[in-house]
Legacy VTK file of the C-alpha trace (Angstrom):
# vtk DataFile Version 3.0
C-alpha trace
ASCII
DATASET POLYDATA
POINTS 633 float
6.210 -74.346 197.033
8.027 -75.190 200.284
5.493 -75.643 203.091
7.691 -77.182 205.818
7.310 -75.744 209.338
10.655 -73.980 209.033
9.778 -72.453 205.661
6.476 -71.247 207.083
8.284 -69.715 210.072
10.843 -68.016 207.795
7.984 -66.535 205.757
6.384 -65.248 208.988
9.761 -63.862 210.086
10.090 -61.966 206.807
6.633 -60.401 207.263
7.501 -59.385 210.799
10.821 -57.836 209.731
8.960 -55.895 207.039
6.702 -54.522 209.773
9.827 -53.741 211.881
11.544 -51.887 209.035
8.441 -49.888 208.169
7.790 -48.955 211.791
11.408 -48.048 212.489
11.404 -45.822 209.425
8.317 -44.000 210.701
9.569 -43.943 214.329
12.988 -42.603 213.387
11.582 -39.933 211.080
8.903 -38.728 213.477
11.156 -38.804 216.541
14.007 -36.889 214.853
11.655 -34.315 213.344
9.805 -33.893 216.658
13.138 -33.621 218.467
14.381 -30.908 216.125
11.113 -28.959 216.308
10.996 -29.162 220.101
14.775 -28.846 220.522
14.596 -32.044 222.583
17.816 -34.023 223.027
15.826 -36.963 224.367
13.569 -37.290 221.316
16.459 -36.757 218.886
18.517 -39.469 220.613
15.558 -41.859 220.513
15.149 -41.179 216.792
18.821 -41.705 215.922
18.843 -45.004 217.832
15.757 -46.015 215.789
17.851 -45.453 212.629
20.381 -47.956 213.968
17.628 -50.434 214.775
16.356 -49.878 211.202
19.735 -50.854 209.741
19.755 -54.003 211.868
16.260 -54.883 210.689
17.239 -54.426 207.018
20.169 -56.817 207.406
18.032 -59.454 209.052
15.309 -59.062 206.456
17.879 -59.603 203.734
19.221 -62.690 205.541
15.763 -64.271 205.901
14.875 -63.425 202.301
18.098 -65.036 201.106
17.230 -68.244 203.012
13.713 -68.295 201.576
15.177 -68.080 198.031
17.838 -70.667 198.789
20.623 -68.183 198.037
24.106 -68.123 199.530
24.878 -66.007 202.610
28.228 -64.444 201.629
26.707 -61.260 200.291
24.478 -60.882 203.353
27.492 -61.399 205.645
29.432 -58.707 203.827
26.495 -56.362 204.242
26.268 -57.240 207.885
29.918 -56.251 208.460
29.413 -52.915 206.650
26.262 -52.227 208.619
28.015 -52.994 211.892
30.715 -50.445 211.080
28.153 -47.776 210.182
26.205 -48.526 213.354
29.348 -48.297 215.501
30.228 -44.837 214.132
26.616 -43.596 214.535
26.462 -44.890 218.098
29.721 -43.258 219.128
28.539 -39.958 217.692
25.144 -40.390 219.356
26.740 -40.961 222.791
28.872 -37.852 222.377
25.862 -35.860 221.198
23.737 -36.926 224.200
26.436 -36.144 226.760
27.468 -32.761 225.359
23.999 -31.377 224.532
22.457 -32.626 227.777
25.162 -31.104 229.958
25.069 -27.833 228.001
21.258 -27.750 228.232
21.315 -28.365 232.019
24.002 -25.766 232.704
22.503 -23.134 230.419
18.930 -23.823 231.491
17.810 -24.399 227.914
14.141 -25.513 228.103
12.868 -27.925 225.386
9.421 -27.200 223.932
6.468 -29.544 224.400
5.983 -32.217 221.705
2.709 -34.067 221.436
4.040 -35.722 218.296
7.064 -37.130 220.098
4.912 -38.247 223.003
2.624 -40.101 220.599
5.366 -42.000 218.781
7.006 -43.075 222.046
3.612 -44.204 223.387
2.897 -46.325 220.333
6.351 -47.897 220.521
5.884 -48.821 224.194
2.783 -50.846 223.249
3.742 -52.155 219.812
7.313 -53.328 220.402
6.569 -55.991 223.085
3.797 -57.421 220.854
6.171 -57.535 217.904
8.853 -59.251 220.059
6.364 -61.958 221.107
5.419 -62.642 217.510
9.118 -62.868 216.474
9.789 -65.266 219.348
7.085 -67.618 218.118
8.544 -67.613 214.638
12.083 -68.189 215.916
11.037 -71.371 217.731
11.063 -73.085 214.339
13.888 -71.025 212.729
16.358 -71.166 215.645
18.258 -68.152 214.364
20.792 -66.448 216.656
20.465 -63.280 214.571
16.698 -63.249 214.995
17.132 -63.808 218.760
19.382 -60.769 218.842
16.847 -58.798 216.853
14.153 -59.758 219.390
16.353 -58.373 222.130
16.747 -55.152 220.129
12.976 -54.897 219.841
12.577 -55.230 223.609
15.277 -52.661 224.108
13.433 -50.265 221.792
10.331 -50.626 223.969
12.269 -49.658 227.125
13.978 -46.758 225.414
10.541 -45.599 224.291
9.333 -45.960 227.872
12.112 -43.698 229.195
11.400 -41.201 226.429
7.684 -41.277 227.268
8.347 -40.660 230.954
10.807 -37.832 230.268
8.717 -35.998 227.687
5.432 -36.714 229.461
6.525 -35.422 232.890
8.234 -32.466 231.266
4.950 -31.494 229.633
2.680 -32.384 232.588
4.500 -30.726 235.469
7.001 -28.476 233.680
10.062 -30.445 234.821
12.012 -29.381 231.736
15.349 -30.597 233.157
13.963 -34.148 233.408
14.295 -34.544 229.641
18.043 -34.025 229.912
18.307 -36.447 232.831
16.366 -39.101 230.888
18.534 -38.475 227.844
21.644 -39.107 229.957
19.924 -42.200 231.346
19.709 -43.544 227.792
23.471 -44.038 228.026
22.717 -47.087 230.171
21.547 -48.727 226.924
23.643 -46.769 224.428
27.099 -47.406 225.894
26.789 -51.255 225.921
25.163 -51.134 222.480
28.068 -49.031 221.182
30.641 -51.407 222.671
28.826 -54.365 221.090
28.682 -52.659 217.696
32.432 -51.880 217.797
33.190 -55.520 218.649
31.007 -56.689 215.781
32.706 -54.252 213.380
36.085 -55.652 214.450
34.873 -59.202 213.900
34.962 -59.991 217.652
31.313 -61.105 217.803
31.727 -64.426 216.066
29.990 -67.398 217.590
32.200 -69.681 219.627
32.940 -73.228 218.607
30.666 -76.036 219.710
31.136 -76.891 223.333
31.554 -80.594 224.094
29.002 -82.249 226.294
31.885 -83.370 228.510
32.500 -79.780 229.602
31.126 -78.618 232.977
27.541 -77.394 233.150
27.533 -73.574 233.196
24.877 -71.837 235.306
24.127 -68.139 235.465
22.383 -67.130 238.705
20.362 -63.929 238.399
19.798 -62.283 241.808
18.665 -58.974 243.267
21.668 -58.508 245.509
24.928 -60.301 246.295
27.710 -59.669 248.889
29.587 -56.513 248.023
32.696 -57.255 250.091
34.169 -59.913 252.343
32.009 -60.138 255.451
28.903 -58.732 253.804
26.038 -60.881 255.194
23.677 -60.690 252.189
22.127 -64.054 251.193
24.759 -66.253 252.953
22.768 -69.433 252.179
22.841 -68.663 248.444
26.589 -68.058 248.561
27.021 -71.413 250.324
24.910 -73.140 247.637
26.989 -71.655 244.815
30.232 -72.639 246.543
28.983 -76.211 246.891
27.853 -76.315 243.267
31.362 -75.242 242.209
32.866 -77.977 244.375
30.503 -80.447 242.686
31.915 -79.474 239.270
29.469 -76.837 238.032
30.682 -73.508 236.666
28.587 -70.780 238.288
28.471 -67.045 237.719
26.225 -64.353 239.196
24.434 -61.475 237.525
23.253 -58.845 240.018
22.783 -55.115 240.396
25.513 -52.630 241.127
25.550 -50.760 244.390
26.423 -47.062 244.071
28.545 -47.715 241.020
30.325 -50.838 242.179
30.049 -53.685 244.650
32.821 -56.163 243.818
33.419 -58.414 240.834
33.983 -61.676 242.677
33.118 -63.244 246.000
34.751 -66.363 247.417
35.976 -67.209 243.932
32.534 -66.773 242.314
32.512 -64.395 239.296
30.026 -61.572 239.884
28.742 -59.374 237.032
27.050 -56.196 238.250
24.847 -54.154 235.924
24.615 -50.396 236.193
21.166 -48.825 236.071
21.505 -45.245 237.311
23.933 -42.600 238.457
26.128 -43.972 241.238
24.897 -41.582 243.955
21.327 -42.984 243.706
22.157 -46.488 242.663
20.990 -48.104 245.929
17.560 -49.576 245.161
18.853 -52.904 246.399
21.268 -54.336 248.999
20.506 -52.039 251.979
16.872 -53.109 252.273
14.118 -54.774 250.251
13.430 -52.928 246.970
9.725 -52.834 247.797
10.441 -50.991 251.058
12.866 -48.683 249.265
10.246 -47.736 246.661
8.041 -46.257 249.369
10.682 -43.691 250.372
10.497 -41.213 247.474
9.355 -40.573 243.913
12.863 -41.304 242.680
12.803 -44.827 244.098
9.430 -45.433 242.505
10.878 -44.514 239.124
14.146 -46.389 239.560
12.662 -49.874 238.834
12.194 -48.824 235.198
15.920 -48.154 234.885
16.752 -51.221 236.918
14.815 -53.481 234.581
16.298 -51.838 231.501
19.876 -52.108 232.817
19.309 -55.758 233.788
17.905 -56.623 230.373
20.946 -55.178 228.633
23.319 -57.004 230.921
21.514 -60.350 230.712
21.499 -60.209 226.948
25.215 -59.513 226.776
25.990 -62.221 229.330
23.939 -64.784 227.416
25.535 -63.942 224.064
29.065 -64.305 225.434
28.720 -66.850 228.229
27.224 -69.970 226.567
25.322 -70.900 229.688
23.414 -74.158 229.940
21.024 -72.946 232.642
19.737 -69.494 233.615
18.668 -69.675 237.283
16.542 -66.696 238.293
15.937 -65.869 241.959
13.034 -63.596 242.987
11.398 -63.736 239.534
9.475 -60.447 239.883
10.935 -58.789 237.825
14.074 -60.874 237.212
12.332 -63.489 235.088
12.500 -60.870 232.338
16.303 -61.033 232.517
16.200 -64.812 232.403
13.762 -64.909 229.552
15.837 -62.530 227.430
19.075 -64.405 228.311
17.505 -67.641 227.182
16.369 -66.054 223.936
19.726 -64.452 223.238
21.907 -67.428 224.156
23.705 -69.404 221.483
22.854 -72.593 223.361
19.332 -73.696 224.103
19.636 -72.626 227.755
17.042 -73.748 230.278
15.268 -71.300 232.594
14.817 -72.051 236.290
12.864 -69.710 238.586
13.157 -69.854 242.362
10.203 -68.376 244.214
10.629 -67.168 247.819
7.036 -66.128 248.454
7.578 -62.427 249.203
7.215 -61.507 245.526
3.948 -63.477 245.260
2.471 -61.836 248.331
3.511 -58.403 247.147
1.669 -58.950 243.867
-1.406 -60.278 245.666
-1.678 -57.410 248.094
-0.185 -54.323 246.355
0.258 -55.014 242.669
-2.693 -57.125 241.432
-2.106 -55.759 237.926
0.998 -57.960 237.848
-0.909 -61.224 238.327
-0.814 -61.851 234.572
2.937 -61.279 234.582
3.372 -63.902 237.336
1.270 -66.409 235.396
3.405 -65.776 232.305
6.605 -66.158 234.379
5.420 -69.534 235.630
4.468 -70.760 232.159
7.711 -69.578 230.528
9.940 -71.280 233.177
11.423 -74.698 232.301
11.430 -75.494 236.051
9.588 -73.782 238.902
11.048 -74.108 242.406
9.538 -73.003 245.719
11.458 -72.708 249.010
8.608 -74.233 251.034
5.345 -76.119 250.604
3.601 -72.910 251.725
5.183 -71.002 248.860
4.297 -73.836 246.470
0.653 -73.539 247.468
0.868 -69.752 246.894
2.156 -70.465 243.384
-0.901 -72.661 242.856
-3.138 -69.623 243.274
-1.600 -68.131 240.139
-1.536 -71.268 237.976
-1.178 -75.020 237.988
2.421 -75.768 236.979
4.856 -78.439 238.170
6.593 -77.219 241.320
9.642 -78.581 243.061
10.075 -77.715 246.742
13.758 -77.138 247.525
14.452 -75.101 250.680
17.678 -73.329 251.449
19.942 -74.421 254.265
22.559 -72.938 256.543
24.548 -69.968 255.395
27.613 -71.142 257.275
29.359 -74.376 258.181
27.916 -76.711 260.810
27.996 -75.536 264.421
31.024 -76.335 266.552
31.296 -76.546 270.325
32.320 -73.218 271.851
32.683 -73.893 275.560
30.818 -70.721 276.626
29.845 -70.618 280.284
26.131 -69.999 280.917
24.903 -67.788 283.744
21.620 -67.991 285.675
19.583 -65.822 283.290
17.218 -67.203 280.656
18.713 -66.028 277.375
16.266 -65.410 274.513
17.587 -64.624 270.991
15.943 -62.961 267.975
17.781 -62.717 264.640
16.293 -60.973 261.620
15.395 -57.707 259.945
13.530 -55.276 262.152
10.444 -55.114 259.969
6.726 -55.546 260.733
6.373 -59.093 259.446
8.983 -60.399 261.902
6.546 -59.643 264.778
9.287 -58.544 267.194
6.943 -56.215 269.124
4.965 -59.264 270.226
8.101 -60.960 271.518
9.036 -57.827 273.502
5.566 -57.819 275.038
5.885 -61.538 275.836
9.173 -60.851 277.641
7.465 -58.155 279.697
4.891 -60.765 280.819
7.470 -63.329 281.981
7.897 -63.762 285.771
10.822 -61.715 287.122
12.375 -64.796 288.768
13.158 -66.225 285.318
15.668 -63.377 284.771
14.788 -63.286 281.043
17.235 -61.436 278.784
16.372 -60.816 275.115
19.115 -60.195 272.580
18.050 -58.737 269.212
20.420 -59.035 266.265
19.427 -57.208 263.103
18.640 -53.784 261.621
15.602 -52.285 259.928
13.054 -49.441 259.747
11.254 -50.627 262.919
14.265 -50.086 265.211
13.230 -46.718 266.671
9.660 -47.885 267.361
10.929 -51.031 269.035
13.383 -49.054 271.147
10.538 -46.811 272.228
8.474 -49.872 273.155
11.341 -51.239 275.246
11.684 -47.970 277.153
7.954 -47.627 277.754
7.794 -51.208 278.989
10.615 -50.692 281.474
12.763 -53.358 279.750
15.930 -51.322 279.148
17.987 -53.722 281.252
16.311 -56.825 279.819
16.384 -56.217 276.039
19.524 -55.460 274.013
19.276 -54.415 270.322
22.750 -55.037 268.881
22.081 -54.287 265.196
24.124 -56.090 262.599
27.011 -58.184 263.876
29.859 -60.164 262.222
29.364 -63.852 261.630
31.613 -64.764 264.586
29.443 -62.713 266.938
26.323 -64.303 265.491
27.742 -67.759 266.136
28.573 -66.762 269.706
24.994 -65.499 270.204
23.532 -68.822 269.052
25.914 -70.798 271.263
25.074 -68.700 274.352
21.281 -68.712 273.919
18.678 -70.856 275.687
16.028 -70.341 272.968
15.610 -68.645 269.600
12.255 -67.064 268.814
10.831 -66.183 265.405
7.452 -64.521 266.150
6.486 -63.806 262.518
3.118 -62.365 261.547
1.278 -61.291 258.362
2.101 -57.641 257.844
-0.013 -54.884 256.356
1.097 -55.820 252.826
0.141 -59.470 253.344
3.746 -60.617 253.582
4.977 -63.223 256.028
7.827 -65.745 256.529
8.702 -67.778 253.431
10.816 -70.270 255.383
12.992 -68.966 258.242
16.719 -69.679 257.853
17.476 -68.401 261.364
15.484 -71.351 262.728
17.806 -73.723 260.870
20.854 -71.894 262.144
19.730 -72.049 265.776
18.633 -75.692 265.502
22.089 -76.597 264.142
23.455 -75.446 267.538
20.963 -77.608 269.411
19.127 -74.482 270.558
15.366 -75.041 270.998
13.134 -72.779 268.920
9.768 -71.120 269.394
8.043 -69.699 266.291
4.707 -68.661 264.863
2.627 -71.312 263.124
2.577 -69.392 259.869
4.023 -69.453 256.351
6.954 -71.735 255.608
7.916 -71.986 259.265
5.755 -75.116 259.612
8.007 -76.849 257.035
10.849 -76.576 259.555
9.313 -76.794 263.031
7.216 -79.791 264.031
5.250 -78.663 267.062
6.253 -80.373 270.305
8.814 -82.466 268.381
11.502 -80.225 266.943
10.295 -76.960 268.517
7.231 -75.147 269.745
4.687 -73.364 267.512
2.364 -70.641 268.760
-0.385 -68.565 267.092
0.990 -65.410 265.438
0.649 -62.066 267.231
-0.289 -63.790 270.523
2.008 -62.501 273.279
0.285 -64.615 275.949
0.896 -67.898 274.108
4.427 -66.833 273.272
5.145 -66.053 276.930
3.703 -69.401 277.996
5.933 -71.285 275.537
9.040 -69.430 276.798
8.055 -70.117 280.380
7.715 -73.836 279.629
11.246 -74.026 278.261
12.699 -71.963 281.121
11.109 -74.156 283.797
11.576 -77.546 282.054
15.267 -78.099 281.100
14.466 -81.680 279.978
11.886 -80.383 277.461
14.357 -77.789 276.159
17.084 -80.436 275.795
14.741 -82.839 273.959
13.515 -80.188 271.527
17.031 -78.940 270.918
18.361 -82.389 270.129
15.414 -83.173 267.859
15.826 -79.872 266.029
19.526 -80.531 265.453
18.666 -83.962 264.042
16.005 -82.480 261.722
18.408 -79.935 260.300
20.908 -82.712 259.487
18.365 -85.111 257.917
15.910 -82.768 256.153
17.832 -79.545 255.577
21.446 -80.669 255.326
23.523 -79.423 252.433
24.052 -82.898 250.908
20.293 -83.329 250.624
19.713 -79.829 249.270
22.547 -80.145 246.751
21.194 -83.512 245.572
17.806 -81.933 244.898
19.362 -79.164 242.818
21.451 -81.633 240.835
18.285 -83.635 240.103
16.502 -80.467 238.968
19.331 -79.341 236.686
19.888 -82.880 235.380
16.246 -83.329 234.467
16.320 -80.114 232.429
19.545 -80.898 230.589
18.321 -84.431 229.818
14.987 -83.165 228.556
12.921 -85.021 231.112
9.503 -83.738 232.196
9.382 -82.066 235.587
7.452 -83.417 238.534
3.710 -83.124 238.962
2.236 -79.971 240.554
2.091 -79.916 244.330
-1.466 -80.403 245.483
-3.123 -77.329 246.981
-3.493 -78.940 250.350
-0.167 -80.744 250.435
2.441 -80.194 253.124
5.745 -81.709 253.938
4.303 -83.647 256.833
5.919 -85.257 259.851
9.506 -86.202 259.296
9.287 -85.555 255.556
12.170 -84.230 253.560
11.205 -81.005 251.758
LINES 1 634
633 0 1 2 3 4 5 6 7 8 9 10 11 12 13 14 15 16 17 18 19 20 21 22 23 24 25 26 27 28 29 30 31 32 33 34 35 36 37 38 39 40 41 42 43 44 45 46 47 48 49 50 51 52 53 54 55 56 57 58 59 60 61 62 63 64 65 66 67 68 69 70 71 72 73 74 75 76 77 78 79 80 81 82 83 84 85 86 87 88 89 90 91 92 93 94 95 96 97 98 99 100 101 102 103 104 105 106 107 108 109 110 111 112 113 114 115 116 117 118 119 120 121 122 123 124 125 126 127 128 129 130 131 132 133 134 135 136 137 138 139 140 141 142 143 144 145 146 147 148 149 150 151 152 153 154 155 156 157 158 159 160 161 162 163 164 165 166 167 168 169 170 171 172 173 174 175 176 177 178 179 180 181 182 183 184 185 186 187 188 189 190 191 192 193 194 195 196 197 198 199 200 201 202 203 204 205 206 207 208 209 210 211 212 213 214 215 216 217 218 219 220 221 222 223 224 225 226 227 228 229 230 231 232 233 234 235 236 237 238 239 240 241 242 243 244 245 246 247 248 249 250 251 252 253 254 255 256 257 258 259 260 261 262 263 264 265 266 267 268 269 270 271 272 273 274 275 276 277 278 279 280 281 282 283 284 285 286 287 288 289 290 291 292 293 294 295 296 297 298 299 300 301 302 303 304 305 306 307 308 309 310 311 312 313 314 315 316 317 318 319 320 321 322 323 324 325 326 327 328 329 330 331 332 333 334 335 336 337 338 339 340 341 342 343 344 345 346 347 348 349 350 351 352 353 354 355 356 357 358 359 360 361 362 363 364 365 366 367 368 369 370 371 372 373 374 375 376 377 378 379 380 381 382 383 384 385 386 387 388 389 390 391 392 393 394 395 396 397 398 399 400 401 402 403 404 405 406 407 408 409 410 411 412 413 414 415 416 417 418 419 420 421 422 423 424 425 426 427 428 429 430 431 432 433 434 435 436 437 438 439 440 441 442 443 444 445 446 447 448 449 450 451 452 453 454 455 456 457 458 459 460 461 462 463 464 465 466 467 468 469 470 471 472 473 474 475 476 477 478 479 480 481 482 483 484 485 486 487 488 489 490 491 492 493 494 495 496 497 498 499 500 501 502 503 504 505 506 507 508 509 510 511 512 513 514 515 516 517 518 519 520 521 522 523 524 525 526 527 528 529 530 531 532 533 534 535 536 537 538 539 540 541 542 543 544 545 546 547 548 549 550 551 552 553 554 555 556 557 558 559 560 561 562 563 564 565 566 567 568 569 570 571 572 573 574 575 576 577 578 579 580 581 582 583 584 585 586 587 588 589 590 591 592 593 594 595 596 597 598 599 600 601 602 603 604 605 606 607 608 609 610 611 612 613 614 615 616 617 618 619 620 621 622 623 624 625 626 627 628 629 630 631 632
């Protein structure tokens, strides 16, 4: 009897596939019967897709059984081709069925009946499928089967389809929103259309694995992000765009997986391939890009439901990308929830891709304050990552509250090229600049109050660049404080205007606070931008800001939410040009030595190289550690 680790894993895989086949048989039968009895398109579609998953499970079970007997694979491969053809036909018919019956049902006002049976089978699948996927993943660590990895992805997909079915049928029964079943049925097309395309490709023989890629070929990296510039001049994540451009120059092949924006958003940016996944109807496909998704979710019930579709659409896209892209590294930014995409991409990839997660702090603080039930998910995300990266020592210490894992601290840098002399002529006023989103955690209301307290002879003028939900409240504060002629809110501006604003300013202020959700500044890229112009900075001694600004050396730090201390710091700079010049020069030097792109790029190359060479990552950052005076982050 063969008792090698692989043989044991194959035996476990067979048992798990038996469970899969048995469950899919039950699930398909119950869902289809329940759908017919209730006249529910949603349940019927869920059941038919379960039949297709059943066929896939049968093929994989046959394949694993053949290996356990030592038999040849030709017969299994022939069966696999036939199954792919049958699945392709069924999927095409299923898509047509969903579209036609859903539209007819909506137009005619045909109300499906309640179905406790359908609700029950979807509820069981939501719980059972993730557990089954975890067990299959453990078995596949020894087997290393691409087919089993694909089957794991199918199992996860089944869980999300069951989730959508559960939401549609459950809400329809609970609050009599009968039309929601048709909407959810149409939403299944987010999964069904890519699945149909993949089945057609497999039936045509287009899904064959690619030849072995030589180690001399460039390292391929897939960056998974929430949002990415939609058009030339879009100012979303400029520092990330700059990083990817510099990685390409260094010889890496980089691509981006991100969400669509109202049905589109651009397929390339500055030569970087961008793959955008669809997750809802175009009119409402704006969970991201315009503002933080967490802020968006507070606006309506629809935006609170959209994350379910967002995650499902991203999972499908990441799986397809991994199966076709042969990436060496999957680099996930903002891992809640995107680590799911990275995890599935790593599982589905033909190569043994490595998973890097970059933590910016906002996701950790959101979980701590508003979503404590996701703490376990964050711990799992940290454990499943091959490398964990924080943008500041403050964020690294926040990670330590969830679990002790090795953490690299790699900040971002400027989102544009180094500053150039502009030759602007300064007037007699004291020009104060704020750049950032107009949200609570930026603390702008405290800066406005500080400006009100400055002596009139300083002729202080505050320019505010940025947009956000706090704009109207801030404008009202300006009017009530009698500062209409002293404060100018410009909104969003082009990069050239932003550069001019930096060059013309006497000081940049970042008065960040801890907001009602517990969020604060993860690092503060606007500080780096201003310092690159030799502009002195004043900021709150909070969050990752202290990684950038050394008090009295490269800037001034003040307590958060303290208008008096903020006004005193501004007054010092206005009345002491020598101090302002010294801090400005020291800040410019700090940006070059500690936050320059050559240093940041070197740190990323070291991180990627360690993963590809199989070296252990660095030791965890101590809970009380900081970057310290003059240290490089």
